[in-house]
PDBQT receptor file of N, H, CA, C and O in Angstrom, charges set to zero:
ATOM      1  N   UNK A   1      75.673  89.634 164.408  1.00  0.00    +0.000 N 
ATOM      2  CA  UNK A   1      75.759  90.912 165.172  1.00  0.00    +0.000 C 
ATOM      3  C   UNK A   1      74.494  91.300 165.236  1.00  0.00    +0.000 C 
ATOM      4  O   UNK A   1      74.354  91.856 166.326  1.00  0.00    +0.000 OA
ATOM      5  N   UNK A   2      73.314  91.300 164.535  1.00  0.00    +0.000 N 
ATOM      6  H   UNK A   2      73.428  90.848 163.650  1.00  0.00    +0.000 HD
ATOM      7  CA  UNK A   2      71.914  91.824 165.066  1.00  0.00    +0.000 C 
ATOM      8  C   UNK A   2      71.355  91.048 166.375  1.00  0.00    +0.000 C 
ATOM      9  O   UNK A   2      70.500  91.485 167.145  1.00  0.00    +0.000 OA
ATOM     10  N   UNK A   3      71.925  89.983 166.447  1.00  0.00    +0.000 N 
ATOM     11  H   UNK A   3      72.619  89.628 165.821  1.00  0.00    +0.000 HD
ATOM     12  CA  UNK A   3      71.281  89.272 167.975  1.00  0.00    +0.000 C 
ATOM     13  C   UNK A   3      72.215  89.745 168.822  1.00  0.00    +0.000 C 
ATOM     14  O   UNK A   3      71.600  89.875 169.880  1.00  0.00    +0.000 OA
ATOM     15  N   UNK A   4      73.516  90.136 169.026  1.00  0.00    +0.000 N 
ATOM     16  H   UNK A   4      74.016  90.030 168.167  1.00  0.00    +0.000 HD
ATOM     17  CA  UNK A   4      74.206  90.737 169.793  1.00  0.00    +0.000 C 
ATOM     18  C   UNK A   4      73.572  91.898 170.191  1.00  0.00    +0.000 C 
ATOM     19  O   UNK A   4      73.074  91.932 171.316  1.00  0.00    +0.000 OA
ATOM     20  N   UNK A   5      73.493  93.060 169.302  1.00  0.00    +0.000 N 
ATOM     21  H   UNK A   5      73.898  93.033 168.387  1.00  0.00    +0.000 HD
ATOM     22  CA  UNK A   5      72.904  94.263 169.539  1.00  0.00    +0.000 C 
ATOM     23  C   UNK A   5      71.748  94.065 170.336  1.00  0.00    +0.000 C 
ATOM     24  O   UNK A   5      71.678  94.599 171.443  1.00  0.00    +0.000 OA
ATOM     25  N   UNK A   6      70.705  93.255 169.830  1.00  0.00    +0.000 N 
ATOM     26  H   UNK A   6      70.762  92.821 168.931  1.00  0.00    +0.000 HD
ATOM     27  CA  UNK A   6      69.644  93.174 170.676  1.00  0.00    +0.000 C 
ATOM     28  C   UNK A   6      69.966  92.565 172.056  1.00  0.00    +0.000 C 
ATOM     29  O   UNK A   6      69.420  92.991 173.074  1.00  0.00    +0.000 OA
ATOM     30  N   UNK A   7      70.730  91.712 172.067  1.00  0.00    +0.000 N 
ATOM     31  H   UNK A   7      71.173  91.367 171.240  1.00  0.00    +0.000 HD
ATOM     32  CA  UNK A   7      70.863  91.133 173.432  1.00  0.00    +0.000 C 
ATOM     33  C   UNK A   7      71.365  92.295 174.621  1.00  0.00    +0.000 C 
ATOM     34  O   UNK A   7      70.983  92.310 175.791  1.00  0.00    +0.000 OA
ATOM     35  N   UNK A   8      72.237  93.166 174.035  1.00  0.00    +0.000 N 
ATOM     36  H   UNK A   8      72.547  93.154 173.084  1.00  0.00    +0.000 HD
ATOM     37  CA  UNK A   8      73.065  94.379 174.756  1.00  0.00    +0.000 C 
ATOM     38  C   UNK A   8      72.156  95.546 174.513  1.00  0.00    +0.000 C 
ATOM     39  O   UNK A   8      72.410  96.484 175.268  1.00  0.00    +0.000 OA
ATOM     40  N   UNK A   9      71.144  95.764 173.654  1.00  0.00    +0.000 N 
ATOM     41  H   UNK A   9      70.938  95.002 173.040  1.00  0.00    +0.000 HD
ATOM     42  CA  UNK A   9      70.462  96.454 173.687  1.00  0.00    +0.000 C 
ATOM     43  C   UNK A   9      71.276  97.978 173.273  1.00  0.00    +0.000 C 
ATOM     44  O   UNK A   9      70.799  99.092 173.490  1.00  0.00    +0.000 OA
ATOM     45  N   UNK A  10      72.378  97.746 172.741  1.00  0.00    +0.000 N 
ATOM     46  H   UNK A  10      72.766  96.841 172.565  1.00  0.00    +0.000 HD
ATOM     47  CA  UNK A  10      73.303  98.846 172.329  1.00  0.00    +0.000 C 
ATOM     48  C   UNK A  10      74.007  98.641 171.217  1.00  0.00    +0.000 C 
ATOM     49  O   UNK A  10      74.446  97.521 170.954  1.00  0.00    +0.000 OA
ATOM     50  N   UNK A  11      74.227  99.834 170.326  1.00  0.00    +0.000 N 
ATOM     51  H   UNK A  11      73.870 100.743 170.540  1.00  0.00    +0.000 HD
ATOM     52  CA  UNK A  11      74.631  99.678 169.324  1.00  0.00    +0.000 C 
ATOM     53  C   UNK A  11      75.608 101.165 168.885  1.00  0.00    +0.000 C 
ATOM     54  O   UNK A  11      75.147 102.306 168.927  1.00  0.00    +0.000 OA
ATOM     55  N   UNK A  12      76.729 100.886 168.561  1.00  0.00    +0.000 N 
ATOM     56  H   UNK A  12      77.104  99.960 168.527  1.00  0.00    +0.000 HD
ATOM     57  CA  UNK A  12      77.750 102.238 168.292  1.00  0.00    +0.000 C 
ATOM     58  C   UNK A  12      78.777 101.569 167.584  1.00  0.00    +0.000 C 
ATOM     59  O   UNK A  12      78.929 100.354 167.713  1.00  0.00    +0.000 OA
ATOM     60  N   UNK A  13      79.708 102.463 166.626  1.00  0.00    +0.000 N 
ATOM     61  H   UNK A  13      79.584 103.450 166.522  1.00  0.00    +0.000 HD
ATOM     62  CA  UNK A  13      80.925 101.477 166.089  1.00  0.00    +0.000 C 
ATOM     63  C   UNK A  13      81.700 101.281 167.292  1.00  0.00    +0.000 C 
ATOM     64  O   UNK A  13      82.363 100.245 167.244  1.00  0.00    +0.000 OA
ATOM     65  N   UNK A  14      81.827 101.949 168.355  1.00  0.00    +0.000 N 
ATOM     66  H   UNK A  14      81.289 102.791 168.395  1.00  0.00    +0.000 HD
ATOM     67  CA  UNK A  14      82.967 101.164 169.068  1.00  0.00    +0.000 C 
ATOM     68  C   UNK A  14      82.381  99.847 170.300  1.00  0.00    +0.000 C 
ATOM     69  O   UNK A  14      83.053  99.269 171.154  1.00  0.00    +0.000 OA
ATOM     70  N   UNK A  15      81.356  99.742 170.071  1.00  0.00    +0.000 N 
ATOM     71  H   UNK A  15      80.810 100.212 169.377  1.00  0.00    +0.000 HD
ATOM     72  CA  UNK A  15      80.724  98.673 170.745  1.00  0.00    +0.000 C 
ATOM     73  C   UNK A  15      80.832  97.496 169.697  1.00  0.00    +0.000 C 
ATOM     74  O   UNK A  15      81.035  96.372 170.156  1.00  0.00    +0.000 OA
ATOM     75  N   UNK A  16      80.711  97.658 168.287  1.00  0.00    +0.000 N 
ATOM     76  H   UNK A  16      80.546  98.571 167.914  1.00  0.00    +0.000 HD
ATOM     77  CA  UNK A  16      80.748  96.696 167.223  1.00  0.00    +0.000 C 
ATOM     78  C   UNK A  16      82.296  96.260 167.145  1.00  0.00    +0.000 C 
ATOM     79  O   UNK A  16      82.693  95.101 167.021  1.00  0.00    +0.000 OA
ATOM     80  N   UNK A  17      83.064  97.375 167.238  1.00  0.00    +0.000 N 
ATOM     81  H   UNK A  17      82.742  98.316 167.338  1.00  0.00    +0.000 HD
ATOM     82  CA  UNK A  17      84.438  97.077 166.946  1.00  0.00    +0.000 C 
ATOM     83  C   UNK A  17      85.130  96.231 168.343  1.00  0.00    +0.000 C 
ATOM     84  O   UNK A  17      85.897  95.280 168.193  1.00  0.00    +0.000 OA
ATOM     85  N   UNK A  18      84.828  96.614 169.330  1.00  0.00    +0.000 N 
ATOM     86  H   UNK A  18      84.205  97.387 169.452  1.00  0.00    +0.000 HD
ATOM     87  CA  UNK A  18      85.441  95.695 170.532  1.00  0.00    +0.000 C 
ATOM     88  C   UNK A  18      84.899  94.318 170.242  1.00  0.00    +0.000 C 
ATOM     89  O   UNK A  18      85.553  93.275 170.226  1.00  0.00    +0.000 OA
ATOM     90  N   UNK A  19      83.506  94.478 169.996  1.00  0.00    +0.000 N 
ATOM     91  H   UNK A  19      82.975  95.325 170.009  1.00  0.00    +0.000 HD
ATOM     92  CA  UNK A  19      82.670  92.843 169.833  1.00  0.00    +0.000 C 
ATOM     93  C   UNK A  19      83.481  91.884 168.727  1.00  0.00    +0.000 C 
ATOM     94  O   UNK A  19      83.663  90.673 168.853  1.00  0.00    +0.000 OA
ATOM     95  N   UNK A  20      83.844  92.570 167.814  1.00  0.00    +0.000 N 
ATOM     96  H   UNK A  20      83.696  93.553 167.711  1.00  0.00    +0.000 HD
ATOM     97  CA  UNK A  20      84.160  92.259 166.599  1.00  0.00    +0.000 C 
ATOM     98  C   UNK A  20      85.580  91.764 166.461  1.00  0.00    +0.000 C 
ATOM     99  O   UNK A  20      86.057  90.756 165.938  1.00  0.00    +0.000 OA
ATOM    100  N   UNK A  21      86.177  92.941 167.189  1.00  0.00    +0.000 N 
ATOM    101  H   UNK A  21      85.789  93.759 167.613  1.00  0.00    +0.000 HD
ATOM    102  CA  UNK A  21      87.709  92.782 167.028  1.00  0.00    +0.000 C 
ATOM    103  C   UNK A  21      88.228  93.170 165.624  1.00  0.00    +0.000 C 
ATOM    104  O   UNK A  21      89.320  92.792 165.197  1.00  0.00    +0.000 OA
ATOM    105  N   UNK A  22      87.558  93.779 165.090  1.00  0.00    +0.000 N 
ATOM    106  H   UNK A  22      86.671  94.086 165.436  1.00  0.00    +0.000 HD
ATOM    107  CA  UNK A  22      87.965  94.013 163.276  1.00  0.00    +0.000 C 
ATOM    108  C   UNK A  22      88.391  95.573 163.126  1.00  0.00    +0.000 C 
ATOM    109  O   UNK A  22      88.407  96.278 164.136  1.00  0.00    +0.000 OA
ATOM    110  N   UNK A  23      88.694  96.039 162.015  1.00  0.00    +0.000 N 
ATOM    111  H   UNK A  23      88.681  95.467 161.195  1.00  0.00    +0.000 HD
ATOM    112  CA  UNK A  23      88.896  97.223 161.898  1.00  0.00    +0.000 C 
ATOM    113  C   UNK A  23      87.555  98.032 161.873  1.00  0.00    +0.000 C 
ATOM    114  O   UNK A  23      86.444  97.508 161.961  1.00  0.00    +0.000 OA
ATOM    115  N   UNK A  24      87.809  99.464 161.733  1.00  0.00    +0.000 N 
ATOM    116  H   UNK A  24      88.711  99.890 161.661  1.00  0.00    +0.000 HD
ATOM    117  CA  UNK A  24      86.531 100.452 162.475  1.00  0.00    +0.000 C 
ATOM    118  C   UNK A  24      85.774 100.604 161.322  1.00  0.00    +0.000 C 
ATOM    119  O   UNK A  24      84.750 101.270 161.472  1.00  0.00    +0.000 OA
ATOM    120  N   UNK A  25      86.019 100.123 160.102  1.00  0.00    +0.000 N 
ATOM    121  H   UNK A  25      86.851  99.582 159.980  1.00  0.00    +0.000 HD
ATOM    122  CA  UNK A  25      85.377 100.229 158.563  1.00  0.00    +0.000 C 
ATOM    123  C   UNK A  25      84.121  99.215 158.579  1.00  0.00    +0.000 C 
ATOM    124  O   UNK A  25      83.027  99.431 158.057  1.00  0.00    +0.000 OA
ATOM    125  N   UNK A  26      84.474  98.178 159.217  1.00  0.00    +0.000 N 
ATOM    126  H   UNK A  26      85.362  98.002 159.640  1.00  0.00    +0.000 HD
ATOM    127  CA  UNK A  26      83.645  96.981 159.095  1.00  0.00    +0.000 C 
ATOM    128  C   UNK A  26      82.406  97.025 159.944  1.00  0.00    +0.000 C 
ATOM    129  O   UNK A  26      81.307  96.770 159.451  1.00  0.00    +0.000 OA
ATOM    130  N   UNK A  27      82.590  97.409 161.466  1.00  0.00    +0.000 N 
ATOM    131  H   UNK A  27      83.483  97.616 161.867  1.00  0.00    +0.000 HD
ATOM    132  CA  UNK A  27      81.168  97.816 162.230  1.00  0.00    +0.000 C 
ATOM    133  C   UNK A  27      80.531  98.937 161.531  1.00  0.00    +0.000 C 
ATOM    134  O   UNK A  27      79.314  99.116 161.567  1.00  0.00    +0.000 OA
ATOM    135  N   UNK A  28      81.425  99.763 160.834  1.00  0.00    +0.000 N 
ATOM    136  H   UNK A  28      82.414  99.618 160.804  1.00  0.00    +0.000 HD
ATOM    137  CA  UNK A  28      80.285 101.000 160.254  1.00  0.00    +0.000 C 
ATOM    138  C   UNK A  28      79.470 100.508 159.390  1.00  0.00    +0.000 C 
ATOM    139  O   UNK A  28      78.360 101.030 159.283  1.00  0.00    +0.000 OA
ATOM    140  N   UNK A  29      79.860  99.290 158.502  1.00  0.00    +0.000 N 
ATOM    141  H   UNK A  29      80.762  98.866 158.590  1.00  0.00    +0.000 HD
ATOM    142  CA  UNK A  29      79.163  98.858 157.489  1.00  0.00    +0.000 C 
ATOM    143  C   UNK A  29      78.051  97.992 157.889  1.00  0.00    +0.000 C 
ATOM    144  O   UNK A  29      76.939  98.128 157.379  1.00  0.00    +0.000 OA
ATOM    145  N   UNK A  30      78.315  97.068 158.821  1.00  0.00    +0.000 N 
ATOM    146  H   UNK A  30      79.219  96.958 159.235  1.00  0.00    +0.000 HD
ATOM    147  CA  UNK A  30      77.302  96.362 159.601  1.00  0.00    +0.000 C 
ATOM    148  C   UNK A  30      76.116  97.348 160.118  1.00  0.00    +0.000 C 
ATOM    149  O   UNK A  30      74.931  97.017 160.078  1.00  0.00    +0.000 OA
ATOM    150  N   UNK A  31      76.589  98.630 160.621  1.00  0.00    +0.000 N 
ATOM    151  H   UNK A  31      77.552  98.899 160.654  1.00  0.00    +0.000 HD
ATOM    152  CA  UNK A  31      75.644  99.223 161.365  1.00  0.00    +0.000 C 
ATOM    153  C   UNK A  31      74.606  99.958 160.261  1.00  0.00    +0.000 C 
ATOM    154  O   UNK A  31      73.439 100.257 160.518  1.00  0.00    +0.000 OA
ATOM    155  N   UNK A  32      75.260 100.174 159.024  1.00  0.00    +0.000 N 
ATOM    156  H   UNK A  32      76.208  99.930 158.816  1.00  0.00    +0.000 HD
ATOM    157  CA  UNK A  32      74.499 100.625 157.944  1.00  0.00    +0.000 C 
ATOM    158  C   UNK A  32      73.647  99.838 157.488  1.00  0.00    +0.000 C 
ATOM    159  O   UNK A  32      72.682 100.315 156.892  1.00  0.00    +0.000 OA
ATOM    160  N   UNK A  33      73.789  98.302 157.659  1.00  0.00    +0.000 N 
ATOM    161  H   UNK A  33      74.574  97.915 158.143  1.00  0.00    +0.000 HD
ATOM    162  CA  UNK A  33      73.042  97.253 156.968  1.00  0.00    +0.000 C 
ATOM    163  C   UNK A  33      71.677  97.243 158.239  1.00  0.00    +0.000 C 
ATOM    164  O   UNK A  33      70.533  97.054 157.825  1.00  0.00    +0.000 OA
ATOM    165  N   UNK A  34      71.870  97.416 159.464  1.00  0.00    +0.000 N 
ATOM    166  H   UNK A  34      72.799  97.570 159.800  1.00  0.00    +0.000 HD
ATOM    167  CA  UNK A  34      71.186  97.271 160.621  1.00  0.00    +0.000 C 
ATOM    168  C   UNK A  34      70.021  98.352 160.405  1.00  0.00    +0.000 C 
ATOM    169  O   UNK A  34      68.815  98.135 160.527  1.00  0.00    +0.000 OA
ATOM    170  N   UNK A  35      70.714  99.715 160.016  1.00  0.00    +0.000 N 
ATOM    171  H   UNK A  35      71.693  99.891 159.917  1.00  0.00    +0.000 HD
ATOM    172  CA  UNK A  35      69.908 100.707 160.090  1.00  0.00    +0.000 C 
ATOM    173  C   UNK A  35      68.742 100.563 158.590  1.00  0.00    +0.000 C 
ATOM    174  O   UNK A  35      67.615 101.048 158.494  1.00  0.00    +0.000 OA
ATOM    175  N   UNK A  36      69.337  99.911 157.782  1.00  0.00    +0.000 N 
ATOM    176  H   UNK A  36      70.253  99.516 157.860  1.00  0.00    +0.000 HD
ATOM    177  CA  UNK A  36      68.365  99.762 156.534  1.00  0.00    +0.000 C 
ATOM    178  C   UNK A  36      67.010  98.653 156.747  1.00  0.00    +0.000 C 
ATOM    179  O   UNK A  36      65.830  98.655 156.394  1.00  0.00    +0.000 OA
ATOM    180  N   UNK A  37      67.920  97.711 157.544  1.00  0.00    +0.000 N 
ATOM    181  H   UNK A  37      68.878  97.710 157.830  1.00  0.00    +0.000 HD
ATOM    182  CA  UNK A  37      66.887  96.459 158.075  1.00  0.00    +0.000 C 
ATOM    183  C   UNK A  37      65.993  97.134 159.106  1.00  0.00    +0.000 C 
ATOM    184  O   UNK A  37      65.158  96.356 159.567  1.00  0.00    +0.000 OA
ATOM    185  N   UNK A  38      65.944  98.299 159.565  1.00  0.00    +0.000 N 
ATOM    186  H   UNK A  38      66.623  98.932 159.191  1.00  0.00    +0.000 HD
ATOM    187  CA  UNK A  38      65.061  98.706 160.791  1.00  0.00    +0.000 C 
ATOM    188  C   UNK A  38      65.300  97.991 161.992  1.00  0.00    +0.000 C 
ATOM    189  O   UNK A  38      64.461  97.824 162.877  1.00  0.00    +0.000 OA
ATOM    190  N   UNK A  39      66.564  97.536 161.999  1.00  0.00    +0.000 N 
ATOM    191  H   UNK A  39      67.246  97.671 161.280  1.00  0.00    +0.000 HD
ATOM    192  CA  UNK A  39      66.867  96.791 163.636  1.00  0.00    +0.000 C 
ATOM    193  C   UNK A  39      67.527  97.954 164.601  1.00  0.00    +0.000 C 
ATOM    194  O   UNK A  39      67.558  97.831 165.825  1.00  0.00    +0.000 OA
ATOM    195  N   UNK A  40      67.985  98.956 163.984  1.00  0.00    +0.000 N 
ATOM    196  H   UNK A  40      67.959  99.055 162.989  1.00  0.00    +0.000 HD
ATOM    197  CA  UNK A  40      68.435  99.950 164.713  1.00  0.00    +0.000 C 
ATOM    198  C   UNK A  40      67.864 101.347 163.932  1.00  0.00    +0.000 C 
ATOM    199  O   UNK A  40      67.583 101.386 162.734  1.00  0.00    +0.000 OA
ATOM    200  N   UNK A  41      67.759 102.445 164.848  1.00  0.00    +0.000 N 
ATOM    201  H   UNK A  41      67.988 102.413 165.821  1.00  0.00    +0.000 HD
ATOM    202  CA  UNK A  41      67.494 103.628 164.280  1.00  0.00    +0.000 C 
ATOM    203  C   UNK A  41      68.597 104.426 163.392  1.00  0.00    +0.000 C 
ATOM    204  O   UNK A  41      69.671 103.924 163.062  1.00  0.00    +0.000 OA
ATOM    205  N   UNK A  42      68.113 105.947 163.001  1.00  0.00    +0.000 N 
ATOM    206  H   UNK A  42      67.240 106.354 163.270  1.00  0.00    +0.000 HD
ATOM    207  CA  UNK A  42      69.049 106.427 162.388  1.00  0.00    +0.000 C 
ATOM    208  C   UNK A  42      70.391 106.869 163.315  1.00  0.00    +0.000 C 
ATOM    209  O   UNK A  42      70.302 106.797 164.540  1.00  0.00    +0.000 OA
ATOM    210  N   UNK A  43      71.461 107.265 162.763  1.00  0.00    +0.000 N 
ATOM    211  H   UNK A  43      71.533 107.324 161.768  1.00  0.00    +0.000 HD
ATOM    212  CA  UNK A  43      72.504 107.980 163.184  1.00  0.00    +0.000 C 
ATOM    213  C   UNK A  43      72.196 108.829 164.013  1.00  0.00    +0.000 C 
ATOM    214  O   UNK A  43      71.232 109.501 163.646  1.00  0.00    +0.000 OA
ATOM    215  N   UNK A  44      72.709 109.164 165.241  1.00  0.00    +0.000 N 
ATOM    216  H   UNK A  44      73.492 108.619 165.540  1.00  0.00    +0.000 HD
ATOM    217  CA  UNK A  44      72.220 110.131 166.334  1.00  0.00    +0.000 C 
ATOM    218  C   UNK A  44      73.501 110.905 166.757  1.00  0.00    +0.000 C 
ATOM    219  O   UNK A  44      73.612 110.911 167.983  1.00  0.00    +0.000 OA
ATOM    220  N   UNK A  45      74.323 111.444 166.224  1.00  0.00    +0.000 N 
ATOM    221  H   UNK A  45      74.233 111.439 165.228  1.00  0.00    +0.000 HD
ATOM    222  CA  UNK A  45      75.481 112.158 166.570  1.00  0.00    +0.000 C 
ATOM    223  C   UNK A  45      76.520 111.096 167.281  1.00  0.00    +0.000 C 
ATOM    224  O   UNK A  45      76.881 109.956 166.988  1.00  0.00    +0.000 OA
ATOM    225  N   UNK A  46      76.832 112.001 168.352  1.00  0.00    +0.000 N 
ATOM    226  H   UNK A  46      76.540 112.927 168.591  1.00  0.00    +0.000 HD
ATOM    227  CA  UNK A  46      77.682 111.032 169.210  1.00  0.00    +0.000 C 
ATOM    228  C   UNK A  46      76.960 110.047 170.168  1.00  0.00    +0.000 C 
ATOM    229  O   UNK A  46      77.716 109.466 170.947  1.00  0.00    +0.000 OA
ATOM    230  N   UNK A  47      75.634 109.748 170.257  1.00  0.00    +0.000 N 
ATOM    231  H   UNK A  47      75.021 110.220 169.623  1.00  0.00    +0.000 HD
ATOM    232  CA  UNK A  47      74.837 108.904 170.850  1.00  0.00    +0.000 C 
ATOM    233  C   UNK A  47      74.831 107.549 170.103  1.00  0.00    +0.000 C 
ATOM    234  O   UNK A  47      74.846 107.441 168.877  1.00  0.00    +0.000 OA
ATOM    235  N   UNK A  48      74.806 106.468 171.042  1.00  0.00    +0.000 N 
ATOM    236  H   UNK A  48      74.793 106.556 172.038  1.00  0.00    +0.000 HD
ATOM    237  CA  UNK A  48      74.312 105.026 170.138  1.00  0.00    +0.000 C 
ATOM    238  C   UNK A  48      73.370 105.130 169.457  1.00  0.00    +0.000 C 
ATOM    239  O   UNK A  48      72.727 106.145 169.727  1.00  0.00    +0.000 OA
ATOM    240  N   UNK A  49      72.837 104.351 168.417  1.00  0.00    +0.000 N 
ATOM    241  H   UNK A  49      73.359 103.527 168.198  1.00  0.00    +0.000 HD
ATOM    242  CA  UNK A  49      71.859 104.363 167.486  1.00  0.00    +0.000 C 
ATOM    243  C   UNK A  49      70.897 103.453 168.685  1.00  0.00    +0.000 C 
ATOM    244  O   UNK A  49      71.342 102.720 169.570  1.00  0.00    +0.000 OA
ATOM    245  N   UNK A  50      69.721 103.715 168.436  1.00  0.00    +0.000 N 
ATOM    246  H   UNK A  50      69.360 104.310 167.718  1.00  0.00    +0.000 HD
ATOM    247  CA  UNK A  50      68.283 103.382 169.275  1.00  0.00    +0.000 C 
ATOM    248  C   UNK A  50      68.404 102.100 168.773  1.00  0.00    +0.000 C 
ATOM    249  O   UNK A  50      68.872 102.019 167.637  1.00  0.00    +0.000 OA
ATOM    250  N   UNK A  51      68.055 100.935 169.421  1.00  0.00    +0.000 N 
ATOM    251  H   UNK A  51      67.675 101.001 170.343  1.00  0.00    +0.000 HD
ATOM    252  CA  UNK A  51      67.830  99.632 168.990  1.00  0.00    +0.000 C 
ATOM    253  C   UNK A  51      66.215  99.248 169.150  1.00  0.00    +0.000 C 
ATOM    254  O   UNK A  51      65.530  98.962 170.133  1.00  0.00    +0.000 OA
ATOM    255  N   UNK A  52      65.910  99.382 167.650  1.00  0.00    +0.000 N 
ATOM    256  H   UNK A  52      66.466  99.614 166.852  1.00  0.00    +0.000 HD
ATOM    257  CA  UNK A  52      64.370  99.195 167.380  1.00  0.00    +0.000 C 
ATOM    258  C   UNK A  52      63.978  97.797 167.897  1.00  0.00    +0.000 C 
ATOM    259  O   UNK A  52      63.256  97.790 168.894  1.00  0.00    +0.000 OA
ATOM    260  N   UNK A  53      64.240  96.952 167.520  1.00  0.00    +0.000 N 
ATOM    261  H   UNK A  53      64.826  96.958 166.710  1.00  0.00    +0.000 HD
ATOM    262  CA  UNK A  53      64.152  95.360 168.121  1.00  0.00    +0.000 C 
ATOM    263  C   UNK A  53      64.718  95.232 169.596  1.00  0.00    +0.000 C 
ATOM    264  O   UNK A  53      65.827  94.967 170.058  1.00  0.00    +0.000 OA
ATOM    265  N   UNK A  54      63.391  95.557 170.172  1.00  0.00    +0.000 N 
ATOM    266  H   UNK A  54      62.489  95.772 169.797  1.00  0.00    +0.000 HD
ATOM    267  CA  UNK A  54      63.742  95.068 171.717  1.00  0.00    +0.000 C 
ATOM    268  C   UNK A  54      63.654  93.946 172.226  1.00  0.00    +0.000 C 
ATOM    269  O   UNK A  54      63.671  93.811 173.450  1.00  0.00    +0.000 OA
ATOM    270  N   UNK A  55      63.534  92.849 171.328  1.00  0.00    +0.000 N 
ATOM    271  H   UNK A  55      63.520  92.960 170.334  1.00  0.00    +0.000 HD
ATOM    272  CA  UNK A  55      63.417  91.264 172.093  1.00  0.00    +0.000 C 
ATOM    273  C   UNK A  55      63.596  90.368 170.909  1.00  0.00    +0.000 C 
ATOM    274  O   UNK A  55      63.114  90.581 169.797  1.00  0.00    +0.000 OA
ATOM    275  N   UNK A  56      64.508  89.103 171.335  1.00  0.00    +0.000 N 
ATOM    276  H   UNK A  56      64.899  88.930 172.239  1.00  0.00    +0.000 HD
ATOM    277  CA  UNK A  56      64.969  88.511 170.192  1.00  0.00    +0.000 C 
ATOM    278  C   UNK A  56      63.720  87.979 169.546  1.00  0.00    +0.000 C 
ATOM    279  O   UNK A  56      63.821  87.917 168.320  1.00  0.00    +0.000 OA
ATOM    280  N   UNK A  57      62.606  87.592 170.025  1.00  0.00    +0.000 N 
ATOM    281  H   UNK A  57      62.525  87.643 171.020  1.00  0.00    +0.000 HD
ATOM    282  CA  UNK A  57      61.439  87.135 169.089  1.00  0.00    +0.000 C 
ATOM    283  C   UNK A  57      61.190  88.454 167.829  1.00  0.00    +0.000 C 
ATOM    284  O   UNK A  57      61.149  88.236 166.619  1.00  0.00    +0.000 OA
ATOM    285  N   UNK A  58      61.062  89.670 168.415  1.00  0.00    +0.000 N 
ATOM    286  H   UNK A  58      61.096  89.847 169.398  1.00  0.00    +0.000 HD
ATOM    287  CA  UNK A  58      60.934  90.493 167.521  1.00  0.00    +0.000 C 
ATOM    288  C   UNK A  58      62.011  90.550 166.397  1.00  0.00    +0.000 C 
ATOM    289  O   UNK A  58      61.786  90.566 165.186  1.00  0.00    +0.000 OA
ATOM    290  N   UNK A  59      63.108  90.574 166.960  1.00  0.00    +0.000 N 
ATOM    291  H   UNK A  59      63.291  90.561 167.943  1.00  0.00    +0.000 HD
ATOM    292  CA  UNK A  59      64.354  90.432 165.848  1.00  0.00    +0.000 C 
ATOM    293  C   UNK A  59      64.150  89.556 164.816  1.00  0.00    +0.000 C 
ATOM    294  O   UNK A  59      64.297  89.789 163.616  1.00  0.00    +0.000 OA
ATOM    295  N   UNK A  60      63.720  88.290 165.467  1.00  0.00    +0.000 N 
ATOM    296  H   UNK A  60      63.601  88.101 166.441  1.00  0.00    +0.000 HD
ATOM    297  CA  UNK A  60      63.680  86.935 164.408  1.00  0.00    +0.000 C 
ATOM    298  C   UNK A  60      62.555  87.285 163.466  1.00  0.00    +0.000 C 
ATOM    299  O   UNK A  60      62.599  86.846 162.317  1.00  0.00    +0.000 OA
ATOM    300  N   UNK A  61      61.591  88.012 163.845  1.00  0.00    +0.000 N 
ATOM    301  H   UNK A  61      61.555  88.369 164.779  1.00  0.00    +0.000 HD
ATOM    302  CA  UNK A  61      60.503  88.181 163.182  1.00  0.00    +0.000 C 
ATOM    303  C   UNK A  61      60.871  89.188 161.930  1.00  0.00    +0.000 C 
ATOM    304  O   UNK A  61      60.422  89.050 160.793  1.00  0.00    +0.000 OA
ATOM    305  N   UNK A  62      61.735  90.182 162.337  1.00  0.00    +0.000 N 
ATOM    306  H   UNK A  62      62.100  90.293 163.261  1.00  0.00    +0.000 HD
ATOM    307  CA  UNK A  62      62.251  91.289 161.425  1.00  0.00    +0.000 C 
ATOM    308  C   UNK A  62      63.065  90.791 160.257  1.00  0.00    +0.000 C 
ATOM    309  O   UNK A  62      62.963  91.177 159.092  1.00  0.00    +0.000 OA
ATOM    310  N   UNK A  63      63.926  89.836 160.756  1.00  0.00    +0.000 N 
ATOM    311  H   UNK A  63      64.009  89.522 161.702  1.00  0.00    +0.000 HD
ATOM    312  CA  UNK A  63      64.530  89.229 159.909  1.00  0.00    +0.000 C 
ATOM    313  C   UNK A  63      64.460  88.324 158.901  1.00  0.00    +0.000 C 
ATOM    314  O   UNK A  63      65.179  88.114 157.924  1.00  0.00    +0.000 OA
ATOM    315  N   UNK A  64      63.180  87.683 159.431  1.00  0.00    +0.000 N 
ATOM    316  H   UNK A  64      62.596  87.853 160.224  1.00  0.00    +0.000 HD
ATOM    317  CA  UNK A  64      62.590  86.702 158.292  1.00  0.00    +0.000 C 
ATOM    318  C   UNK A  64      61.644  87.739 157.265  1.00  0.00    +0.000 C 
ATOM    319  O   UNK A  64      61.117  87.307 156.239  1.00  0.00    +0.000 OA
ATOM    320  N   UNK A  65      61.528  89.101 157.698  1.00  0.00    +0.000 N 
ATOM    321  H   UNK A  65      61.956  89.452 158.531  1.00  0.00    +0.000 HD
ATOM    322  CA  UNK A  65      60.760  89.816 156.704  1.00  0.00    +0.000 C 
ATOM    323  C   UNK A  65      59.559  90.038 156.584  1.00  0.00    +0.000 C 
ATOM    324  O   UNK A  65      59.145  90.688 155.624  1.00  0.00    +0.000 OA
TER     325      UNK A  65
């Protein structure tokens, strides 16, 4: 999911819900994990989370820790 978020430079529960085709709570759990991993920024009200990993190479580096 992190790679999809970076590719689209968009992250919101509705984006993940549509992308995954799963119940609403699962995308919320995934967003929490992406936020903890500092791949997306913190909750921003009705706006999508800011995607902090701007490129695939940066994301891969973040995922490797």
